[in-house]
N, C-alpha and C positions, 0 to 999 in steps of 0.2 A: 501761820503767815503759806498763802496758796501757792498750790502748785505749778510754774510758769507753761504753760503748754504751745511748743509752735504748731502755726494755724497751718495748714494743705504744708508741710513742710515748712515753713518760714519764709510767706513768700515776701516779704520782704527783700528777702535775699537771695530768689532769682522766681522763675517762671515757677507756677501751682506745679507744689510734688514733684519736682524736678532732682534729678541729681543733685546740680548747681547748689537747689536753695536744703536741702540734706547734710549737705557737706559744710558746707556754712552755717547752721543751725549745732550741728555737733564740732565744730571749730573750740566751740567755748561749751561751757557749759549747758544745759538744758536739761531738765524733767522732764519729759513726754512732747511726743510730734502727732501729730494728730492728719490725717487724710482723703481722699472720696477714694470709693469702690466700684467702679463699672467691669458689668460681665462684657465679656465680651461672644463673637456669634462659635468662636471655635471655644466656649468653657475655662477662657482664662478670667483670671482679673484683670482690669490695669486702673493704671492710678489718675483717675480725671477726676475735675472739680462737677463738670456737665457731661451729663451721657451723652449731648445734642454734641456731636465731634469739633464742627466752625468755631462754635465759641470759646474750644483753648488748643485747635490742634489747626493743623493745614487742612487738615482735608475733609471728609462734608462725612453726613450721616450720621448713626445712629451708634455709639457705639457697642449697642447689642444684636446688630447687625455685619458689624465687620470685623475681620480677623484681627487678631493680637498683634500677625504677624503686619499687618495693615495698616493699625492704629502706631506699632512701633516705628513706623517707614514716616509717620508724621514730624514735626516738630511743632513742637510746644511757642504759643504765644504770647506774648509779654502781655504786664497790664496798660499796654497803651493799644494790644491787639494785633504788635509787627512780629509775625516769624522770629525765630532763635534760634543756637544753633543747637538747643535742648531734645532733647529726643522720647516720650512717654518711658516712664518703667511700667514692670508688672509688680504685684503683689511680691510675689518671690525676690524679684529683685531687692525690693524691700526688707524684706525678711531677714537677710544674704548681710544686710549691710549695718546695721537699728543693732547698738549696746544691747543683751540682754535685762540690762536694768534701767530702763527708760519702760513708760506707761508708752504704748502704740494704742492710737482711740484708729478707726477703719471705722467710716462713715457710709454706710448704706447708700448710695443715687438707682432712681429707675424711675424716669418719666411716664405718669401715671400709670404705674403698673407695679398695682401690688404683688401680682405673683411672680415677676420678673423682680422684684424685693426682693421678698424670698427665695427666689432660688438662690439669689447672687448672695445671700446671709446666710445657708447653708454651704455654699462651694468654699466663702472663703471660711467660717466654722470648721472647715474639713482641713483643709490646706494649715489652719492653727491648731489642728485635737494634738497632735505629738510633739509638740513643742513645748520646752523646759519652763520659759517667761510663757504661758497664758495666761497668768493669774496676772500677768499685769497689762494686760491685754482686754482693751473695751472694745463691744461693737457699735456705733451711736446710729441713726435712725431720726430721722422725721417721720416711717414709717412704724405706723405699734408692732405688724404685723411682724418688721421683723427683725423688729427688738421681741419679742415673743418667741422669734423662731432660733435665736440666741439665747435669749436664757433656760429657754425645755431646751438644748445640746449645755446648759453648763458651763456660758460663759457667761461677761460681766457684758450686762446690758447698758445704753442710757437712753429714753428719747428727749428729741431736742423739742423742747419745746416751744412753739408761739404762738403763744395767746392765754389770758390769765385765769380765764372764767370757767368755774366745779373743778377748781385743780382738788379739793377732796376726795372728790370722786377721780379722777382722774389719777391720788394716792392708791385711795384701796384698791383696784385695776392695777396698780404695779407692785402693790404690795400681794396681793390672789399669785401674781405670776412670774415674782421674788426679782422684778426689777433691779437692776444694784442700782441705778441711782435716774436724774436726766440732766439735761442741757438747757436750763433757759434762758434765752437772748437780755442782756444787761436789762433792757431799757425797762421791762416786765417785770423784774425783780422786786419788791416787795417785805416789807416784816411780815404782814399777815400770809403773805405767799412762802417765802422760806421758812415759816412755823410751822406750815402746813408741810412742807416739804419734809421737814427735817423728825417732826412728831410722825412722822410715817416708816423714818430709819434710811434715808433714800441719800444716797451720795450726791451732789448736788456742784453744778459748774456751774461759768457763762462764759458766751466768747464771743464775736474779737475783738477782744479789746486794747487800743493801740495808744492810746492816752493817759498819761498821768491825770488828769483832771479826773475822769474817769476811776481810772484805779480807784483815785482816795473814797471817789462815794462807793466804791466798791465792798473796801474793806472790812467795816461793820456784821458783815452776812458777813464771815466767817466763809469763806468758798472751800472747798476741794481745792478747785482747778478754776486756773484763767486761762484760755488759748487766745494768741497773739499774733500775726503776721512778723511780729518785729521783738521774737522771748525773750534776745539778750540788753535791749534797752529797754524794756518793760520789768527786767527783775532789777536793772540797774537801780528804779524811776522807785519799782515798789521798799526798795533798803536804804533807800529819803524819804519816805514819807514820813509825818510823827507817830502814828497807830503802827509801824509797821516794825517801833523798838523793842 
C-alpha cells in the first residue's frame, strides 16, 4: 500500500501551498505533505510552486529578487488565475504547523540557475538540521546538483526523473552519491525501469495522481508513495481497488 502525499499541500483544497490547503489536508488522515521552496532576496524560503511570481501571486518579478516581506504581502492565485484571500507561507510557518509524524517533501525550485538551486538547498537543510523529525523530511528536485548537496549534508534526497533513457547510468550515479530515491512521472513507469531502480536500492515514488483509473495501473509497481492534489479522495479510491485488498 503506497503512502499518499498531499501535492502542493493538497491543491484541490485551496491555492497551491496555502494555509487553507494545508489545514484541509490535515483535517483528515494523510501520510505526507509536499510543497515547493523558493529562495528570497533576503535569504528566506517561501513556499511557491514557481519562482516567477506572476504565475502564482499578485506581484511581479522573481522570488529571488524580492524580499520575503514583499512576497508575503501578495495574494495567492487560484487554479483559474484569480486572486484569493490566501497569502504565501514561509518554510518556517510550515515547520511550525506540520505534525512530526508526517513525511514532508520539500521540492527545490530555481529557474535556469543551478547555483541558485544549490543555495536554496543548503539554506533549507540548515533550517531542518536541528529538527527531531528531519529523518522524515525529503529534499526533492529536478536539479541533480540540488539533490547531491542534500545527500552530502546527510538528508534524504529524491531526484525527479523526467526521461526514461539511460536509467542504469542514472542509478549508478544515485548509488555513488547515496541518493535516497527517485520520483518518476507516472507515464514513464515500466517494469524494466522499476526493476533497475529497485536493483539499485532506491526508493520509488510518483506523482501527481488524481484519478482512480491511473491509480489502478500503478499498484503492480508497489511504489513507496504517490502524490496527489486530492489525497483524501485518492486514499478512499485506493481502499476500494481489488489489488489493495
